[in-house]
N, C-alpha and C positions, 0 to 999 in steps of 0.2 A: 674563685678564680683557679685555672687549672693549675697543677703544680707541676714542673718541669725537672724531667731526668736527663741527667748526661750520660750517653752511652760509654765516654770513655773513663770517667772517674766515678761514674754512679753519683755523684751529688745531686741533691735534689732542691730546690727553690721554686717559690712561688711567684706567679707572673706579677707584676705591678701595672700602673698605670701607663708608666714609660714604656713597658713591653707592648702593651696595646696600642699605643699610639704609634712605635716604630711598626707595628704589624697592620696600621692604618684601619684600626678600630676605635670606636668611640664610646665610652660606657654610657648607659643612661640612667643607671642607679646607683646610689652609693655603695650598694652590695654587689654591683657588676651581677644582677640576675639578667639584666639585658645589656647587650653591646650592639652598636650599629656599625656595618661596613662604611666608611667615607666614600666609598665608592657611590652608595646610596645617596648620601648628601650632594655628591658632585652631580649625579645625575638630576636630582629635584632642582637644583641651582639653575642647570641649563635648562631644565623645561619650563622654569618659572620664567627665564629671560626670552625663551622663545615664544612662551604662552603666558603672559602675565595674570591670564583671568583663570588659570589652573588652581584649584583649590588643593590645600593638602590633603583631604579627605577624598578627592579624585583620584590623586597620587597614589594615596595607600591603597586604594581599592584596585587600581592597576599592578600595584604590587601583591596584592592577595589572590590574584588570579593563576600565577604560578602556583601558590602554596595550596590552594584547592586542588589544582589539576594534578599535583604530586601526592595527593592524600592528606595533606596533613592539616590540622585542624587551628593552629594558633592564628591569632589575630594581632595587629600590630595596634598600639594603643596610640591616637592621634596626638593626644596632648604630650606624651611622653616623646614622640617622634619630633615633633615641633618645637618642644623645648628644647631638645638635643640638638635640633638643626641651629637654632638661634646660639646656642652657647658655642657649637663649633664654628659659626661663623664670627662671634664674638673674639675667639681665640685667634682666628686667621687675621681678624681686624687689628689686633695688636701684635702679631708678627709682623704685619705690614708696617705699623707703626715703628718698630724696632727697626727694620730694613728701610725707614725714610720714604717709604711708597705713599705718595698722595693719589687716592682713587679718585676724588672730585676736584681734579684738577687738569685743565686742559694744556698740553703741553705747545700745540702750536700757536695758541693765541695768549699767554701767559708769560711775562706780567703785564703787556701792554695790550689790555683787552679794551676795545673800542665800543662795542654794543655787547648788549645781551637780550635774550628774550625770556619774557614773564607770560606765563598762563596759568589759570587756576580752574578748580571746581569747586562748588558749594553744594551740599544737600541735606537733607532733613534725616537726621537720625533720632530715634526715641531714647536716648541717653540719660533723660531725668529720672526717668521711673524704671530704669533697668541697674542692674547690680553691677558696679563698678571696681575694678581690680585696682588695688594700691600699691601691687608690685611695681618695683623700679626696673624703668625700661634698660634693657641691656645696650642698646646703641644710641642713649640719650644725647642730644647734642651734636651727633657725628653728622648726619646729614640734614636732618629736620631741625631747623634751630629750636631754641628754647622758647617757651611762652613768654618768659619775662624778658628776653632779649627783643624779642619781635615787639612786645608792649613799648619797651623803651625807645624803639625806632619809630614806630608809628607815632609815639607822643612828641618826639623830636621833629617829624614831618609836619605834625598838627600846629605846632607852635612856631614854625618858623615859614609856614605858608598860609595863605587863608582859606579856612577849610570850614564846609558847612557838614554838620553831622548827619549821616543817613544819605547824602550825596557825595559820590566820589565824582572824578574825572568825566568818567562815561555814565555815570549812574542814571544822570537825568533822562537820558536818552534809550540806553538799555537795561531793561529791570534786570536781567539776569547779573549786573555788574552792581547792582544796589548794594549798599552796606548794611542796610536793615531790611528786614522781610515782614509784610503783614500777615503772612501766613505761619510764623511761627505760633504755636499752640504751648501753652504751659508746661507741657511734657516732653517737647521736643526742642532739641539743639540744633541748630544750623552748623554743620561743620564744614569747613574746606580745607584745599591742600593747594597751597601757591608755588610754582615750580620755576626754576631760574635755570636755563642752559646758553650755553655760549652758541656762537654760529656753525660751529663744529658739530652742535649736538648733544656737546659732553655735558652730563648733569653736574650743576655746580653746588646749589644751595636749594633748599625748600622750608616752607614754614606754614605751621597748621594757624588756622583762624577759626575761631569759635564765637559765633554771635548768637545770642539769646533774646 
């Protein structure tokens, strides 16, 4: 961390995390060997909103081009950048909570919401034979509902309605909507994400589905 000197009284002190934050920097390591300007995080966030398919690796390659052009040889760590970005977003989310900001709430149709739109997608991923991280999610339960809450809701629906396992309301007609898949192999998970929006297009809630 840099040592600061007051030209008037010649007193010195070492900058802390609060000084970094007030100067719009975000520490990436405990020893402050790397810091990120928050403008970079804002740019990455805006680009992800404009182009959701943009990967972190592609964004960092864009940032590295001026580095190479001006003769520098340093390279930005993708893992460090992405983790720092998520931590920065988590802190912003906590600040919004303190300020009573609700990001997943439509002010136009809340609380008298008459209808919502639900859609989802399911794909096969080879998660069963891949290394899985046990690190706790930073935004767990914020937008994507917890698995146990979804399971409890699904069990409630199955217990109160006539339900046949493996066949949903439209599953008998459309193969893409079936709750089970014959293509699932021993080492392949079928993963999906269901999204709910209001008729104004505001994201309300999401849930993940895992079928094996």
